N, C-alpha and C positions, 0 to 999 in steps of 0.2 A: 401486177408488177408491169411495169410500164416498157413497151420497145421501143417507144419514142425517146429515140434522145434526147429530146427537151424537157424531160420530165426523170425525177429523180425518188423511187420509194424508200420509205422508211417504216421499218416493223418495227414497233416498241414494245417489249414486255412488260406488263406491269403485274409485280407477283402480289398475290391477293389469294385471302381463303373466299370459298363462298358465304355469301352474306356476311361479311364484311363492309367494311368503309367503302374502302375502293371499288370489290366487286359490285357495290349498288351504285357508284356514281351512275349521272345520266350522260352517255356517249362525250357529249359537248363538251362536258367537266373535263374527262378522259384525254380528249382530243387536246383540249387547251395545256392541259399540264405535258402533255408529252410536246407539246410544239415549244413550252416554256424551259423543258430541261432539252432541246434540242437545240434551243437558240442558244441555252446555257452553257451547253458541252461546245459552241463552235460548229458546230455541224451544219444549223443553215442561220441565215442573216433573217433580221428581221422585215425586211423589205420583199424578203421570198412570200411573205404571208402566207397565212393557211388554207389550204383546200380541204372544207370540209365534206363537201358532196365527193371525195373521193375516198372519205374515211371510212373504215367499219372496223367492227371489235367482233372475235371470237373467244367468246367466255370458254374456256377449258379449265376441265379440274386433271388432275394425274398427267401434267402433261412433262417427267422425267422420263428418258429414255427407259424401256423394258429390254433387257437383252434375254432373246431368247435363242434356242438352237438357229443355226444359221442367219444370224442377226445380221450380221456382214456383208452376206451374198446381199440381202432383203435389202437393205443399206445404199450398198455400191449400184444394185441395178436402178434403185431410185436417183443414183445420182448420178446415171448416166444417160439417164434419159431425159432429165431437166437439163443437163450438157446439149443432148439433142435436140430439142424441142423448144428448148427457153433459156438459148445460149446467153442471153441479155440477163439472166439470174445468178448471184451470186449469194450461198448460205455460207455460213457460219453458228460456231458453237450449239451449243444443247439441241436446240431446234432442228439446226441446219448442218450438222453432223454428226448429231445425233450421237451425242456423248456428255457424260457427265464430267465436269470442270470446275477447277476452283475460279475466283474472280480474276486473278492473277493472269492464266490462264485463261479468260476471254478477253482482257486487256491485250494481252500477247496478241492472238489471234485476231480482232479486231485491227489492230495496228498494221498487222501482215495484209491484212484486206483493202486497207486502203491505201495502203503503197503499191499495191497492185493493180487496182483500179487508178490509184495516181500514174504509173504506169502503162495505163491501156493494156493491161494482160487480158488476154482470152479467158472468161470462164473456165474452159479446160482446162487451160492452166492451172487455174485455182484448186477445181479438185484435186490433182494430183496431192496435196498439202494435208488428205483425209487421214491416212495411215500416220503422216508424221505428228498430226494432232493427237491423235489416238493413243500415240505412245505419251502423251504427257500424265504422270498420277497426280492420281486425287489423292487428296492429303484432307485429313481434319479440321 
């Protein structure tokens, strides 16, 4: 992530299974796909280019949160650490807020984060939403 305000970082999750077509794609192909999807969603403009030298991929299996005893204490500690050490990082969703959620919840959280950034609010204020977002009910 970037502390320099001249840069914006994006994290793209590409759901797949080990050894399927997406899992086995070359990094450049994944970068290109994510770049096109970000442009299609109007999150970036074509003229911004694609900085492949700053891209990286982490292949993870079993990325869904596993709730154990005192999980809230652990995630709260981690989020507090992020706020203090990296106050320019905003997390959300499954990985960033350690939550299971439906697509409409993900969109709602994403829109609220976008507004938070547009309003130039501090990351510390963003993390106050943690318990509110965890009150959303997962549906089948």
